[in-house]
C-alpha positions in Angstrom: 9.9 71.6 216.6 13.5 72.5 217.5 16.7 72.3 215.7 18.2 70.7 218.3 18.4 70.2 221.8 21.4 70.9 223.7 23.5 68.2 225.2 23.0 69.1 228.7 19.2 69.7 228.8 19.0 65.9 226.7 17.0 63.5 228.8 15.0 64.2 232.0 16.8 61.0 234.0 19.8 63.4 233.8 18.1 66.4 235.5 16.6 64.1 238.3 20.3 62.7 239.0 21.6 66.6 238.4 19.0 68.1 241.2 19.3 65.5 243.5 22.9 64.8 244.9 22.1 61.8 247.1 18.4 60.6 245.8 19.4 57.5 243.7 19.1 54.1 245.3 18.9 50.4 243.4 17.0 47.7 244.1 16.3 43.6 242.9 13.5 41.6 241.0 13.7 38.6 241.3 10.2 37.9 238.9 9.6 40.9 236.7 6.7 41.3 233.9 7.4 41.8 229.7 10.1 45.0 229.5 7.3 46.2 227.2 4.7 46.7 230.2 7.4 47.4 233.4 8.9 50.3 231.3 5.5 51.6 231.9 5.4 51.6 235.5 5.3 55.3 236.7 7.2 54.6 240.4 8.4 51.7 242.5 5.3 51.4 243.6 3.6 50.5 241.0 6.5 48.5 239.7 5.2 46.3 242.8 2.3 46.4 242.6 1.9 44.7 239.5 3.5 41.3 238.6 6.6 42.2 240.1 8.4 40.9 243.1 11.1 42.2 245.3 14.1 40.1 245.9 14.3 38.6 249.3 17.3 37.0 249.5 19.7 36.2 252.9 21.1 39.9 253.6 19.6 41.7 250.8 18.9 45.4 251.1 17.9 48.5 248.5 21.0 50.1 248.1 19.8 53.6 248.6 21.5 57.2 249.6 23.3 56.7 245.7 25.0 59.8 244.4 24.6 59.5 240.4 27.1 61.3 237.8 26.3 63.1 235.0 29.0 63.5 231.9 27.9 65.7 229.3 29.9 65.0 226.1 29.6 67.6 223.9 32.3 65.9 220.9 29.1 62.8 220.6 26.5 65.1 221.6 24.6 62.8 224.5 24.8 62.7 228.4 25.6 59.8 230.2 24.7 58.9 233.5 26.3 56.4 236.2 26.3 55.4 239.7 29.3 53.3 241.0 28.8 49.5 241.0 26.7 47.8 243.8 27.6 44.6 246.0 25.8 42.4 248.1 27.8 41.0 250.3 27.1 37.1 251.7 24.1 37.7 249.2 21.7 34.4 249.7 22.7 31.1 251.4 19.8 30.6 254.1 17.7 32.3 251.3 18.3 32.2 247.7 16.9 34.3 244.6 17.7 33.9 241.3 17.5 37.2 240.2 15.8 39.3 236.9 16.8 43.2 237.0 18.0 45.2 238.5 16.1 49.1 239.3 17.6 52.0 239.4 15.0 55.0 240.7 15.5 58.9 241.9 13.7 59.0 245.3 11.5 62.2 245.4 9.9 60.6 249.3 10.6 58.3 251.2 7.2 56.4 250.1 8.0 53.4 246.7 4.9 56.3 245.6 7.8 59.1 245.5 10.1 57.0 243.6 10.8 57.4 240.3 12.2 54.4 238.2 15.3 55.3 235.6 15.8 52.6 234.1 16.1 48.7 234.3 18.8 46.7 233.9 18.7 42.7 232.9 20.9 41.2 236.3 20.1 37.6 236.9 23.2 35.9 239.3 21.8 33.0 241.2 22.5 33.8 245.2 23.9 31.1 247.0 25.6 33.1 249.8 29.0 34.8 247.9 29.1 38.2 247.4 27.4 39.6 244.0 28.2 42.4 242.2 26.3 44.7 240.1 28.6 46.3 237.4 27.3 49.3 236.1 28.1 49.8 232.3 31.6 51.5 232.4 29.4 54.3 229.9 26.9 54.3 232.8 22.8 53.3 233.5 21.7 55.0 231.1 23.0 57.8 227.7 20.5 60.4 226.2 21.3 61.0 222.5 
């Protein structure tokens, strides 16, 4: 076993984001299985094949082509990854959802079988036709330390 890992090498998700300038996507779930089961899913296709249901409220679409950022913090011996906050305009109204999770994924290919989930965040608004914004934590969506 190594005595230490270089900060730049921490977290495979950091490598995915570093290698794909605009290959990050966000999808929302309105039903999700337990986190213990959800975190074992290896692709977006596997997430949706299990007892998870993607959002379908009026004006919903996955956010694709997002650019993630990787910040190496040598002082605190960690790497933080972030994406911009995401807004769905006029979310719901005619068809509404009570949301449960926001999934950040890396797109290795155009098919859900080639989209690799990186992080799951609690996201629990109920749509009503107003805009909803997913405010990603100021420190980012994931940290490797």
